[in-house]
C-alpha positions in Angstrom: 0.4 -44.1 53.5 1.8 -45.1 50.1 -0.7 -46.0 47.4 0.8 -48.9 45.5 -0.9 -50.1 42.2 -0.4 -53.7 41.3 0.6 -55.6 38.1 0.3 -59.4 38.2 1.9 -61.1 35.3 1.1 -64.4 33.5 2.4 -65.2 30.0 3.8 -61.6 29.7 0.3 -60.1 30.2 -1.1 -58.1 33.0 -3.9 -60.1 34.8 -5.9 -60.4 37.9 -6.9 -63.6 39.7 -9.8 -64.2 42.2 -8.6 -65.7 45.6 -5.4 -66.7 43.8 -7.1 -69.1 41.5 -5.1 -69.4 38.3 -8.3 -70.7 36.6 -10.1 -67.4 37.4 -7.8 -65.1 35.3 -8.8 -61.9 33.6 -6.3 -60.2 31.2 -6.5 -56.4 31.6 -3.5 -55.3 29.4 -1.5 -57.3 26.9 1.6 -55.2 27.6 2.3 -54.4 31.4 4.7 -51.7 30.4 1.7 -49.6 29.2 0.2 -49.9 32.7 3.4 -48.9 34.4 3.6 -45.8 32.2 0.0 -45.0 32.9 0.6 -45.2 36.7 3.7 -43.1 36.5 2.0 -40.5 34.2 -0.9 -40.2 36.7 1.6 -39.2 39.5 1.9 -42.3 41.5 5.3 -43.2 42.9 5.2 -46.9 43.6 4.5 -50.1 41.9 4.0 -53.8 43.1 4.7 -56.4 40.5 4.1 -60.2 40.9 5.5 -62.7 38.4 2.6 -65.2 38.9 4.2 -67.6 36.5 7.4 -67.4 38.6 5.4 -68.1 41.8 4.0 -71.2 40.3 7.2 -72.5 38.7 9.4 -71.7 41.7 11.8 -69.5 39.6 11.6 -66.2 37.8 9.8 -66.4 34.5 8.9 -62.9 33.5 12.1 -61.3 34.9 13.3 -59.8 31.7 10.0 -58.0 31.1 10.0 -56.8 34.7 13.6 -55.6 34.5 12.6 -53.6 31.3 9.8 -51.9 33.2 12.1 -51.1 36.1 14.8 -49.7 33.8 12.5 -47.5 32.0 10.5 -46.2 34.9 11.0 -43.8 37.9 8.6 -45.7 40.0 9.7 -47.4 43.2 9.1 -51.0 42.3 8.9 -54.0 44.5 8.8 -57.5 42.9 7.7 -60.9 44.0 7.1 -64.3 42.5 9.6 -67.1 42.1 12.6 -65.4 43.7 14.6 -68.2 45.3 18.3 -67.4 45.1 20.6 -64.5 45.8 21.3 -64.2 42.1 17.5 -63.5 41.6 17.6 -60.8 44.1 20.8 -59.2 42.6 19.3 -59.4 39.1 16.2 -57.4 40.1 18.1 -54.9 42.3 20.6 -54.3 39.5 17.7 -53.7 37.1 16.5 -50.8 39.3 13.9 -52.6 41.4 13.8 -51.1 44.9 12.7 -54.1 46.9 12.0 -57.8 46.5 9.3 -59.8 48.3 10.3 -63.1 49.8 7.2 -65.3 50.0 7.4 -69.1 49.5 11.2 -69.1 49.8 11.0 -67.4 53.3 9.0 -70.4 54.5 11.0 -73.1 52.6 14.5 -71.8 53.0 14.8 -69.2 55.9 18.6 -69.5 56.1 18.8 -68.3 52.5 16.5 -65.4 53.0 18.3 -64.4 56.2 21.4 -64.1 54.2 19.7 -61.7 51.8 18.9 -59.5 54.8 22.6 -59.4 55.7 24.0 -59.2 52.1 21.5 -56.8 50.5 20.1 -54.9 53.5 16.9 -55.4 55.5 15.3 -52.3 53.8 15.6 -54.2 50.4 13.6 -57.3 51.6 9.9 -57.5 52.1 8.5 -60.5 53.9 5.4 -61.7 52.1 2.6 -63.0 54.3 0.0 -64.7 52.1 -2.6 -65.8 54.7 -5.7 -67.9 54.7 -7.3 -68.5 58.1 -4.0 -67.4 59.9 -2.0 -70.0 57.9 0.6 -69.1 55.3 0.1 -70.3 51.8 3.0 -70.6 49.3 3.8 -71.5 45.7 1.4 -69.1 44.2 -1.0 -69.9 47.1 -1.3 -73.5 45.7 0.3 -75.1 48.9 0.0 -75.0 52.6 3.1 -73.5 54.1 2.6 -75.3 57.4 3.2 -72.3 59.5 1.2 -69.4 61.0 1.9 -65.8 60.1 3.0 -64.9 63.6 5.6 -67.7 63.6 7.0 -66.6 60.2 7.4 -63.1 61.4 9.2 -64.3 64.5 11.8 -66.1 62.4 13.0 -62.8 60.8 12.9 -60.3 63.7 16.6 -61.2 64.6 17.8 -60.2 61.1 16.2 -56.8 61.2 12.8 -57.4 59.5 11.4 -53.9 58.5 8.8 -54.5 55.8 6.0 -56.9 55.2 3.2 -57.3 52.7 0.2 -58.9 54.2 -2.4 -60.4 51.9 -5.6 -62.0 53.0 -6.1 -64.6 50.3 -9.9 -64.8 51.0 -10.2 -61.1 50.2 -7.8 -61.0 47.2 -9.4 -60.0 43.9 -12.9 -60.2 45.4 -13.4 -56.4 46.0 -15.0 -57.3 49.3 -13.1 -54.9 51.5 -9.7 -55.2 53.2 -8.8 -57.5 56.1 -8.7 -54.8 58.8 -8.7 -57.4 61.6 -5.5 -59.1 60.2 -3.7 -55.8 60.0 -4.8 -54.8 63.4 -3.5 -58.1 64.8 -0.1 -57.7 63.2 0.2 -54.1 64.4 -0.7 -55.0 68.0 2.1 -57.6 68.2 4.6 -55.8 66.0 4.0 -52.0 66.1 7.4 -51.1 64.7 7.0 -53.1 61.4 6.1 -51.3 58.2 3.0 -53.1 57.0 1.7 -53.0 53.4 -1.9 -54.1 53.1 -3.0 -56.1 50.2 -6.3 -57.6 49.1 -9.9 -56.6 49.0 -9.7 -52.8 48.3 -12.8 -51.9 46.3 -13.4 -48.2 46.8 -11.8 -45.1 48.2 -13.5 -45.5 51.5 -11.4 -48.7 52.1 -8.3 -46.7 51.4 -9.3 -44.0 53.7 -10.1 -46.5 56.5 -6.6 -48.0 56.1 -5.0 -44.6 56.3 -6.4 -44.2 59.8 -4.3 -47.2 60.7 -1.0 -45.6 59.9 0.1 -48.5 57.7 3.1 -48.0 55.4 1.2 -48.7 52.3 -1.8 -50.3 50.5 -1.8 -52.3 47.3 -4.6 -51.6 44.9 -5.3 -53.8 41.9 -8.6 -55.0 40.6 -10.4 -51.9 41.9 -8.3 -49.8 39.4 -8.8 -52.3 36.6 -12.6 -52.5 37.1 -12.9 -48.7 37.2 -14.1 -48.6 40.8 -11.2 -46.3 41.8 -9.9 -43.7 39.3 -6.2 -43.1 39.1 -6.6 -39.4 39.8 -8.3 -40.2 43.1 -5.1 -42.0 44.2 -2.7 -39.1 43.7 
């Protein structure tokens, strides 16, 4: 199972939110590039970046900064937040980003996203499931997507869906433990999908429990920044 540290960006700074609330923001590093270097130096191989300004605005905002991180890093980076057009996908992939996450746009404009699977390859596109009580939330978690996670997955099976990031919003940034039940539900229905768990990881025991589920990866954010998990423990 891949261990994937997370960098969320607002106003060019690395932050963490609690339950996706933009009013509950803590700045952990003024320059996210420093964090990326720290993760790489520690021996980690992957990185998850979210342009939170982009997610809220509905278009990439911190894309130049993210491109700079990708161009100067050997990390396998996936990016989400505000990606709405094929040009956005091409920009990030050309910059060296390995995958992009389709969240809100996968709900609002499925025809567009299905074209990405065809044009860029299914392995380049991660379906983002931001879940609250089985319902998908969109636009930086500020809006109800009007669809359940299972129905969203079903829409993309016919274009070769391989990867998904599943975030339980009620757990995100709360250090209250991961949403094991949600991941088990997805695995039971879709055993061949590569699931990346996100939200709630607070200690190494949480990661070890997720490892037993044979998930593709786990995203770790606040637990690193709060010192609950040391980087050397993750490598």
